LUMKE-470068 format. One record per atom (N, C-alpha, C, CB): residue in three letters; x, y, z. Coordinates in steps of 0.1 Angstrom, whole numbers, plus 5000, padded with zeros to 4 digits. Glycine has a CB too. Example, Ala and Ser with C-alpha at 12.3 -4.5 7.8 and 13.67 -1.06 7.14 Angstrom:
2
ala513249435078 ala512349555078 ala513249675078 ala511349555090 ser512849785071 ser513749895071 ser512950005079 ser514149945057 
//
This chain:
197
met500849885000 met500050005000 met500950125000 met499050005012 arg500550224991 arg501350344991 arg501050445002 arg501150424977 ser502150515007 ser501950615017 ser501250735010 ser503350655023 thr500450805018 thr499750925013 thr500751035010 thr498750975023 thr501951025015 thr502951135012 thr503451124998 thr504151115022 glu503251004992 glu503650994978 glu502751074968 glu503650844974 phe501551104973 phe500651174965 phe500551324968 phe499251114966 arg501351364978 arg501351504983 arg501851594972 arg502151514996 arg501151704969 arg501551804959 arg501351944966 arg500751794946 ile502252024963 ile502152164968 ile501752254957 ile503552214974 arg500652314958 arg500052404948 arg500952524946 arg498652444950 pro501552554935 pro502352664933 pro501552794933 pro503152654920 leu502152904938 leu501553034937 leu501753094924 leu502153124948 ser500753164919 ser500853244907 ser501153394910 ser499453234899 val501553464900 val501753604902 val500453674907 val502253674889 ala499353634902 ala498053684906 ala497853664921 ala496853634898 asp498153534926 asp498053504940 asp498953594948 asp498353354942 tyr500153604943 tyr501153684950 tyr500653834952 tyr502553684942 asp500153884941 asp499654024942 asp498454034951 asp499154074928 arg497553934951 arg496453944961 arg496953934975 arg495453824958 met497953854978 met498553844991 met499053984996 met499653734992 gly499754054987 gly500254184990 gly499054284993 gly501054234979 glu498054274984 glu496854364986 glu496154344999 glu495954354974 ala496154215003 ala495454175015 ala496254195028 ala495054025015 gly497554235026 gly498354265038 gly499054135043 gly497554325049 ile498854025036 ile499553895041 ile501053915040 ile498953775033 ile501453985029 ile502854015027 ile503054155030 ile503353975013 asp503954185039 asp504254325043 asp504954395031 asp505054335056 pro504754525028 pro505454585017 pro506954585019 pro504954725016 asp507454585031 asp508854595033 asp509454455035 asp509154675046 glu508654355034 glu509154215036 glu510054175024 glu508054115038 arg511154115027 arg512054075016 arg511753935011 arg513554075021 val510753935002 val510353804996 val510353824980 val508953765001 glu510453704974 glu510353704959 glu509553584955 glu511753704952 leu508853594944 leu508153474938 leu508953424927 leu506653514934 leu509353294928 leu510153234918 leu509653084916 leu511653234921 asn509353054904 asn508852914900 asn507652874909 asn509952824902 gly506852964913 gly505652934921 gly505852924936 gly505052804916 glu507152954940 glu507452944954 glu507753084960 glu508652854957 leu507253114971 leu507453244978 leu508753224986 leu506253284987 leu509753304983 leu511153284989 leu511453394998 leu512153274978 gln511853365010 gln512353465020 gln513853495016 gln512253415034 met514153625013 met515453665010 met516253705022 met515453774999 pro517553685022 pro518353725034 pro518453875035 pro519753665033 pro518753925047 pro518954075048 pro520154125039 pro519254105063 ile520054245036 ile521054315027 ile522254355036 ile520454425019 gly523454305033 gly524654345041 gly525154475035 gly525654235040 pro526154535042 pro526754665038 pro527454655024 pro527754715048 ala528154545021 ala528854535009 ala527854524997 ala529854415009 his526854444999 his525754424989 his525054564987 his524754324994 ser524754634997 ser524054764996 ser524954864988 ser523754815010 lys526254874992 lys527054964985 lys527254934970 lys528454974992 ala527354804967 ala527554764953 ala526254804946 ala527754614953 thr525154774951 thr523854804945 thr523754954942 thr522654754953 val523955034952 val523755184950 val524755244940 val523955254963 thr526055204941 thr527055254931 thr526755204917 thr528455224936 leu526355084916 leu526155034902 leu524855104896 leu525954884903 tyr523855114904 tyr522655184899 tyr523055334895 tyr521555194910 asp523855404903 asp524255534899 asp525055534886 asp525055604910 glu525855444885 glu526655434872 glu525855404860 glu527755324874 phe524955314862 phe524055284850 phe523155394847 phe523155154854 arg522655464857 arg521755584855 arg522455684847 arg521255644868 asp523755714850 asp524555814843 asp524855774829 asp525855844851 arg525055644827 arg525455594814 arg524355564804 arg526355484815 phe523255514809 phe522255454801 phe520855524801 phe522055314804 arg520755634807 arg519455694809 arg518855734795 arg519555824817 asp519655754785 asp519155784771 asp518655654764 asp520155854763 arg518955534769 arg518655414763 arg517655324770 arg519955334761 ala517655334783 ala516855244791 ala516255314803 ala517655124796 val515255254809 val514655294822 val515355234833 val513055264822 met515655304844 met516355254855 met515355204866 met517355364861 arg515455084869 arg514555024879 arg515354954890 arg513454934873 pro515655014901 pro516354944912 pro515454864921 pro517155044920 gln515754734923 gln515054644932 gln513554654930 gln515454684946 gln513154644917 gln511754644913 gln511454514906 gln511454774904 pro510154474906 pro509754344900 pro509854344885 pro508454304905 ile510154224880 ile509954194866 ile509054064865 ile511254174858 thr508154064856 thr507253944855 thr507853854844 thr505753984851 leu508453744849 leu509053644840 leu508053554834 leu510153564847 ser507053514842 ser505953414838 ser504853434847 ser506553274838 asp503853344846 asp502653344855 asp503053304869 asp501553254850 glu504253244871 glu504653194884 glu505953254889 glu504753044884 ser506553354882 ser507853414887 ser507853564885 ser508953354878 glu508153624896 glu508253774896 glu509353814906 glu506853844900 pro510553794902 pro511753834910 pro511953984910 pro513053764905 glu512754024920 glu513054174921 glu514654184921 glu512554224934 pro515254194909 pro516654204908 pro517154344914 pro517154194893 glu518454344917 glu519054474922 glu518854584912 glu520454454926 val519154554899 val518954654889 val518354584876 val520254724885 val517354644871 val516854594858 val516754714849 val515454524859 leu517154694836 leu517154804826 leu516154764815 leu518554834820 pro514854804816 pro513954774805 pro513954894795 pro512554754811 arg513354864783 arg513254964773 arg512455084777 arg512754894760 gln512755194770 gln511955314772 gln510655304764 gln512755444768 pro509655384766 pro509555484777 pro509055424790 pro508555594772 ala509355504801 ala508955464814 ala507455444816 ala509555554824 glu506755524808 glu505255514810 glu504655384807 glu504655624801 arg505355304799 arg504755174795 arg504655084807 arg505555104784 tyr505355114818 tyr505355034831 tyr504455094842 tyr506755014836 asp503655194838 asp502755254848 asp501755144853 asp502055374842 asp501255054844 asp500254964848 asp500654814848 asp499054974838 ala501854794845 ala502354654845 ala503954654847 ala501954574832 his504454554853 his505854534854 his506454494841 his506254434865 pro507754524839 pro508354484826 pro508354324825 pro509854524826 thr508254284813 thr508354134810 thr509654114802 thr507054094801 pro509953984800 pro511253954793 pro511454034780 pro511353804791 ala510354054772 ala510454124760 ala510954264761 ala509154114752 asp510654324773 asp511054464776 asp512454474781 asp510154524786 val513054374786 val514254384794 val515554374786 val514354274805 leu516454474788 leu517754484781 leu518854414789 leu518054624778 leu518754434803 leu519754384811 leu519154364825 leu520954474812 val519554254832 val519254224846 val520554204853 val518354094847 val520554264865 val521754254873 val521354214887 val522554394874 glu522054104892 glu521854064906 glu523154084913 glu521453914907 val523154154925 val524354164933 val524354054943 val524354304941 ala525353974942 ala525353844950 ala526453844960 ala525553724940 asp525953824973 asp526853804984 asp526453674990 asp526953924994 ala525453684999 ala524953555006 ala524153474996 ala524053595018 thr523653534985 thr522753464976 thr523553414963 thr521653554971 leu524853414963 leu525653374951 leu525253244945 leu527053374955 ala525153134953 ala524853004948 ala523453004942 ala524952894959 phe522553064948 phe521153074943 phe521053154930 phe520253134954 asp521753264930 asp521753354917 asp522453284906 asp522453484920 arg523353184908 arg523953114897 arg523152984893 arg525353074902 ser522152954901 ser521452824898 ser519952854895 ser521552724910 glu519152854905 glu517652874903 glu517353004896 glu516952864916 lys517953114901 lys517653244895 lys518153254881 lys518353364903 leu519353204878 leu519953204864 leu519053124855 leu521353144864 gln518653004860 gln517752914852 gln516452984848 gln517552784859 ala515853054858 ala514553124856 ala514753234845 ala514053184869 tyr515853314846 tyr516053414836 tyr516353354822 tyr517253504841 ala517153254822 ala517353184809 ala516153134802 ala518453074810 arg515353064810 arg514053004805 arg513153114800 arg513352924816 ala513153234807 ala512253344802 ala512853414790 ala512153434814 gly514053384786 gly514653454775 gly515253584778 gly513653464764 ile515653614790 ile516453734793 ile517753724786 ile516553754809 gly517953824777 gly519153814768 gly520453834775 gly518953904757 glu520553914786 glu521753944792 glu521553954807 glu522354074787 tyr522353884815 tyr522253874829 tyr523653884835 tyr521553734833 trp523753974844 trp525053994852 trp524853954866 trp525554144850 ile525853894871 ile525953874886 ile527153954891 ile526153714890 val526954044899 val528054114906 val528454034918 val527654264910 asn529553964917 asn530053874927 asn530853944937 asn530853754921 val530153984948 val530754064959 val531953984965 val529754104969 gln531753854967 gln532753774973 gln534153784966 gln532353634975 arg534053764953 arg535253764945 arg535553894937 arg535153654935 arg534753994940 arg534954124934 arg535154104918 arg536254194939 ala534054044913 ala534054024898 ala532654034893 ala534653884895 val532554054880 val531354064873 val531153944864 val531154194865 glu530153864865 glu529853744857 glu528853784847 glu529453624865 arg529153774834 arg528253814823 arg527653694816 arg528853914813 tyr526353674816 tyr525753564809 tyr524953614798 tyr524853484820 arg525153544786 arg524353584774 arg523953464766 arg525153684765 glu523153484756 glu522653374747 glu521953264755 glu523853304740 pro520753304760 pro519953204768 pro519453094759 pro518753274774 ser519452964764 ser518952854757 ser518452754768 ser520052784748 cys517152734767 cys516452644777 cys516652704791 cys516952504776 ala517352634800 ala517552684813 ala518952714816 ala517052584823 glu519752764806 glu521152794808 glu521552904798 glu522052674807 tyr522752954800 tyr523253054790 tyr524452994783 tyr523653184798 gln524553014770 gln525652954762 gln526953034764 gln525252954748 ser526853164766 ser528053254768 ser528153294782 ser527953374758 val529353264788 val529553294802 val530953354803 val529453174811 glu531053484808 glu532353544809 glu532453604823 glu532553654798 val533753604828 val533953664841 val534953774840 val534453554851 phe534653894846 phe535554014845 phe535954054859 phe534754124838 gly537254084860 gly537754134873 gly537354274875 gly539254124873 val537654314887 val537254454892 val537754564883 val537654474906 asp538954544876 asp539554654868 asp539154644854 asp540954644870 ala538354544850 ala537954524836 ala536854614832 ala537654374833 leu536754634819 leu535554704813 leu534554594808 leu535954804802 val533354604812 val532354504808 val531454564798 val531554454821 ala531354514786 ala530554564775 ala529154514777 ala531054524762 thr528154594774 thr526754554775 thr526254524761 thr525854664781 gly526054404758 gly525654364744 gly524354414740 gly525654214743 ser523454434750 ser522054484747 ser521954634746 ser521154424757 leu523054704750 leu523054844750 leu524154904742 leu523154904765 his524254854729 his525154904719 his526554894723 his524755044715 gly526954794731 gly528354774734 gly528954874744 gly529154774722 arg528154954750 arg528655054760 arg529254974771 arg527555144765 arg530355024776 arg531154954787 arg531055024800 arg532554944783 val531054934810 val530954984824 val532254924831 val529654934831 ser532855004839 ser534054954847 ser533554864858 ser534755074853 gly534154744859 gly533854654869 gly533954714883 gly534654524868 ser534854804885 ser534954864898 ser533754954902 ser536254944898 ala532954984892 ala531755064895 ala530854994905 ala530955094883 ala530954864906 ala530054794915 ala530654784929 ala529854654910 phe531954834930 phe532554814943 phe533154954949 phe533754724942 his533155054941 his533655184945 his532655284940 his535055214940 gly532655404947 gly531855514942 gly532555594932 gly531355604954 ala531755664923 ala532255764914 ala533455704905 ala532755884921 ile533255594899 ile534255534889 ile533655564875 ile534555384892 ala534355624867 ala533855664854 ala533655544845 ala534755764847 ala532555534838 ala532355434828 ala532755494815 ala530855384828 arg533155404806 arg533555444793 arg532855374782 arg535055434791 thr532855434770 thr532255364758 thr533455314749 thr531355464751 arg533055234739 arg534055184730 arg534655304722 arg533455084720 
//
């Protein structure tokens, strides 16, 4: 006789469920949670190194790409009916008004950046797979532990065909933003100038 646990299924949450939970106050607006693959995930607290990297990188991107993309720091993107992560920085296409009534979707997104310290293994596995499956064309992980930028491009199924790692002193080109380059050190120091080709 089979155990009843063999038939146990957990019903995944949808983005609509997630939104209703927020509206009902079940999820606090300041609570650090994300919806990924139908699961509500509790995210770890943001440490000082993570926070500094996020702020300086956002400032750098805002200065360099404001004519090409909308700057959205730590805001949701809707990958599917069951995934709505909140990357540290997402650069969707202009104009900003197109996101007044809906979050960006993969077709809108030029670049997604996750700043990874405590979440490094997760950002390289489940998060990466979700972005690749959704067709996000360019995904960066700012690896705070190793002071490097990992650039992932050419999504195919649940992985990326192109993977490159840049040190803190390298210039990282953005394939989706006409090859404009950002200094890797922008993620770790303030006021580092980015350059173009």
